[in-house]
C-alpha positions as CSV (number, residue, x, y, z in Angstrom):
1,M,147.4,106.1,151.9
2,A,144.0,107.3,153.3
3,G,142.5,103.9,152.2
4,D,145.2,101.7,153.8
5,P,143.5,99.7,156.6
6,H,146.7,99.0,158.4
7,L,147.8,102.7,158.5
8,L,144.3,103.7,159.7
9,A,144.5,101.1,162.5
10,L,147.8,102.6,163.6
11,L,146.4,106.1,163.6
12,D,143.4,104.9,165.6
13,S,145.8,104.0,168.4
14,V,146.8,107.6,169.0
15,P,144.5,110.3,170.5
16,A,142.2,112.0,168.0
17,P,143.9,115.4,168.0
18,K,147.1,113.7,166.9
19,R,145.5,112.1,163.8
20,Q,146.6,114.9,161.5
21,P,148.1,114.1,158.1
22,N,150.6,116.9,158.3
23,L,151.8,115.6,161.7
24,L,152.3,112.1,160.4
25,F,154.0,113.2,157.2
26,G,156.3,115.6,159.1
27,V,157.4,113.0,161.6
28,V,158.1,110.5,158.8
29,R,160.2,113.2,157.0
30,L,162.0,114.0,160.3
31,L,162.9,110.3,160.7
32,G,164.3,110.1,157.2
33,G,161.4,108.1,155.7
34,P,160.5,108.0,152.0
35,V,158.0,110.6,150.7
36,D,158.1,110.1,147.0
37,A,156.2,106.8,146.7
38,P,153.0,105.7,148.6
39,G,154.1,102.1,148.9
40,A,157.5,102.9,150.3
41,F,155.9,105.4,152.7
42,L,153.4,102.8,154.0
43,A,156.1,100.2,154.4
44,F,158.2,102.7,156.4
45,V,155.3,103.5,158.7
46,R,154.5,99.9,159.3
47,D,158.2,99.0,160.0
48,H,159.0,102.0,162.1
49,W,155.8,102.7,164.0
50,S,157.6,102.2,167.3
51,R,159.7,105.3,166.4
52,I,156.9,107.3,164.8
53,E,154.3,107.0,167.5
54,P,156.2,108.7,170.3
55,E,157.2,111.6,168.0
56,M,153.6,112.1,167.0
57,L,152.5,112.1,170.7
58,S,155.2,114.6,171.7
59,R,155.0,117.0,168.7
60,A,152.5,119.3,167.1
61,T,152.3,120.8,163.6
62,Q,154.1,124.2,164.0
63,T,154.3,125.3,160.4
64,N,156.2,128.5,160.9
65,E,155.5,130.0,157.5
66,A,157.1,133.5,157.1
67,G,155.1,133.9,153.9
68,R,152.0,134.7,155.9
69,C,153.5,138.0,156.8
70,A,152.5,139.2,153.3
71,L,148.9,138.8,154.4
72,L,149.5,140.7,157.6
73,L,151.5,143.6,156.2
74,P,148.7,145.7,154.7
75,V,146.8,145.6,158.0
76,L,149.8,146.3,160.1
77,A,151.0,149.2,158.0
78,A,147.6,150.9,158.4
79,L,147.4,150.8,162.2
80,P,148.7,153.6,164.5
81,Q,152.4,153.3,164.8
82,P,154.6,152.1,166.4
83,L,153.4,148.5,167.0
84,A,154.0,145.9,169.7
85,L,153.4,142.4,168.1
86,L,152.3,139.4,170.1
87,E,151.9,136.2,168.1
88,L,149.9,133.2,169.3
89,G,151.3,129.8,168.2
90,A,154.5,131.6,167.4
91,A,156.7,128.4,167.1
92,A,160.2,129.9,166.4
93,G,158.8,133.5,165.9
94,L,159.3,133.8,162.1
95,G,156.0,135.6,161.9
96,L,157.1,138.4,164.2
97,Y,159.4,140.1,161.6
98,P,157.1,141.6,158.9
99,D,159.2,144.8,159.0
100,K,162.4,142.9,158.1
101,Y,161.3,140.9,155.1
102,G,161.0,142.0,151.5
103,Y,157.7,141.8,149.6
104,R,156.4,141.6,146.0
105,Y,152.7,142.2,145.3
106,G,152.6,141.8,141.6
107,D,154.7,144.6,140.1
108,H,154.9,146.4,143.5
109,V,158.0,145.7,145.5
110,L,158.9,146.7,149.1
111,A,162.7,146.3,149.6
112,G,164.0,144.2,152.4
113,G,165.0,140.7,153.2
114,P,166.0,138.1,152.2
115,P,163.6,136.5,152.1
116,T,161.3,138.3,149.6
117,L,157.7,137.2,150.1
118,E,155.5,137.1,147.0
119,C,151.7,137.5,147.3
120,A,149.1,137.9,144.5
121,L,146.9,140.7,145.7
122,S,143.4,141.4,144.3
123,G,140.8,143.9,145.2
124,G,142.9,146.7,146.7
125,S,146.2,148.6,146.7
126,P,149.4,147.1,148.1
127,P,151.0,148.6,151.2
128,Y,153.5,151.4,150.5
129,A,155.3,151.3,153.8
130,K,156.3,148.8,156.4
131,P,155.2,149.0,160.1
132,E,157.4,150.3,162.8
133,I,157.8,147.5,165.4
134,V,159.2,148.2,168.8
135,W,158.4,145.0,170.7
136,R,158.0,141.4,169.6
137,A,156.7,138.5,171.7
138,G,155.3,135.0,171.0
139,L,153.3,132.6,173.0
140,D,153.4,128.9,172.3
141,L,152.9,125.6,174.1
142,N,156.3,124.5,172.8
143,P,158.4,127.4,171.6
144,L,161.1,126.6,169.1
145,S,164.5,128.2,168.6
146,V,166.2,129.0,165.3
147,T,169.5,128.4,167.0
148,D,168.6,124.8,167.9
149,A,169.4,122.5,164.9
150,A,166.8,120.0,166.1
151,D,164.0,122.6,166.2
152,V,164.9,123.9,162.7
153,A,164.9,120.3,161.5
154,W,161.3,119.9,162.7
155,L,160.3,123.1,161.0
156,D,161.9,121.9,157.8
157,A,160.2,118.5,158.1
158,L,156.8,120.2,158.2
159,I,157.4,121.8,154.8
160,W,155.9,119.7,152.0
161,P,158.7,117.9,150.1
162,E,158.2,119.5,146.8
163,H,158.1,123.1,148.2
164,H,161.8,123.9,147.8
165,H,161.1,127.6,147.7
166,R,159.6,127.5,151.2
167,R,162.6,125.6,152.5
168,A,164.9,128.4,151.2
169,R,162.5,130.9,152.7
170,L,162.7,129.2,156.1
171,R,166.5,129.4,156.1
172,A,166.5,133.1,155.2
173,A,163.8,134.0,157.8
174,A,165.6,132.0,160.5
175,A,168.7,134.1,159.9
176,V,166.7,137.3,160.4
177,V,165.3,135.9,163.7
178,A,168.7,134.7,164.9
179,A,170.1,138.3,164.5
180,D,167.5,139.8,166.8
181,P,165.6,137.0,168.8
182,P,162.1,137.8,170.0
183,L,160.7,137.1,173.5
184,L,159.2,133.6,173.2
185,V,157.1,132.4,176.2
186,R,155.9,128.9,176.8
187,G,152.3,129.1,177.7
188,D,148.6,128.7,176.8
189,L,146.7,131.2,174.7
190,L,144.0,131.5,177.4
191,D,145.8,131.1,180.7
192,D,149.0,133.1,179.8
193,L,147.9,135.7,177.2
194,P,146.9,138.5,179.5
195,A,150.1,138.5,181.5
196,L,152.2,138.6,178.3
197,A,150.1,141.3,176.7
198,A,150.6,143.4,179.8
199,Q,154.4,143.5,179.1
200,A,153.9,145.4,175.8
201,P,155.2,149.0,176.0
202,P,152.2,151.3,176.7
203,A,153.2,153.8,174.1
204,A,152.9,151.2,171.3
205,T,149.8,149.8,169.6
206,L,149.4,146.2,170.8
207,V,148.6,143.8,168.0
208,I,147.7,140.2,168.9
209,F,147.7,137.9,165.9
210,H,147.6,134.2,164.9
211,T,147.7,132.4,161.5
212,S,146.3,128.8,161.1
213,V,146.6,128.1,164.8
214,L,143.1,127.9,166.3
215,Y,142.1,124.7,164.5
216,Q,144.3,122.9,167.0
217,V,142.4,124.4,169.9
218,P,139.2,122.6,171.1
219,A,136.1,124.5,170.2
220,P,135.0,125.6,173.7
221,R,138.5,127.1,174.3
222,R,138.4,128.8,171.0
223,A,135.2,130.5,172.0
224,A,136.7,131.5,175.3
225,F,139.7,132.9,173.6
226,V,137.7,135.0,171.2
227,E,135.9,136.5,174.2
228,L,139.2,137.1,176.0
229,V,141.1,138.7,173.1
230,R,138.2,141.1,172.3
231,G,138.6,142.4,175.8
232,L,142.3,143.2,175.6
233,P,143.6,146.6,174.5
234,G,144.9,147.1,171.0
235,H,143.9,145.1,168.0
236,W,143.4,141.4,167.0
237,I,144.3,140.0,163.6
238,S,143.3,136.5,162.7
239,V,144.0,134.4,159.6
240,E,142.0,131.2,160.1
241,S,139.4,129.1,158.4
242,P,135.9,130.6,158.8
243,D,134.7,127.4,160.5
244,V,137.4,128.0,163.2
245,V,136.7,131.7,163.7
246,P,133.1,132.4,162.8
247,L,132.9,135.8,161.2
248,G,129.3,135.9,160.0
249,P,128.2,136.0,156.3
250,L,131.1,136.0,153.8
251,P,131.2,136.4,150.0
252,P,132.0,133.1,148.2
253,A,135.7,132.2,148.0
254,P,136.9,132.8,144.4
255,D,138.4,129.3,144.4
256,D,139.2,126.4,146.7
257,T,142.8,127.5,147.2
258,L,141.6,130.5,149.1
259,H,140.3,128.9,152.3
260,N,141.4,131.2,155.1
261,V,140.0,134.6,156.1
262,L,142.0,137.6,157.2
263,A,140.1,139.6,159.8
264,L,140.8,142.6,162.0
265,D,139.0,142.8,165.3
266,G,136.6,140.2,164.1
267,V,135.8,142.1,160.8
268,P,136.6,140.0,157.7
269,L,138.8,141.6,155.2
270,A,140.0,139.1,152.6
271,W,140.1,135.5,151.5
272,T,143.7,134.1,151.7
273,R,145.8,131.2,150.7
274,G,147.3,129.0,153.4
275,H,151.0,130.1,153.0
276,G,150.4,133.7,152.1
277,E,150.7,133.2,148.3
278,A,147.5,135.1,147.5
279,M,144.9,137.4,149.0
280,V,141.5,138.6,147.6
281,R,140.0,141.5,149.5
282,F,136.3,141.8,149.9
């Protein structure tokens, strides 16, 4: 597909930030297009571009992967309790419930859920307790709701077709969120973060976090965000590619599936897989 000149010409007609493979694939899935044969996929894109283009222009990749909570849990459990969580790029807020899910780190299990999140952990001990969370809030340019069928359909469309386990996890996590909805605010991570952070209860440890979000933010605004978040009270957790959040010298990644870095207050802690399946601590 990447070598098809007609497809590339169509993508050239949309703004550069919208030329994301996951965005195109997600929109085609949302519209009921075929995703099991390249030829059929290309034919669908050519025949239905008038429907695909406006969806790509109005949407963003909002992969709300609850599995990433398995990466956050060891850090959250070690911070002074209780916690006030504020997620950037929160989508529907599935990442704001690490205390409600179950976990399996190898043979070590923390009860909870469904869902139960599995993570292969190397280089350290698994967490033995869940955090106490007394406040949850999310900031997103386009917040989604687990009670809106169209929003859930978009989250489902962003899951890779063969990842059936993630689709089941989405449904289970959405049920958790629906039972106790978080505060989700429409806003920008630079312009609106300080005001939302100020709403956190003062007796709780504020934790601002984001996972695979900043790659969608232009580089100058990323730099401004890092300066801003370092000046806010509490702690900052990032799970991003090291070319998105520079963290200084890093040990080589064990393999090419571990391409994100978990960091606390700008200090790198571990290489991680994109959906929380594995973590290798430094």
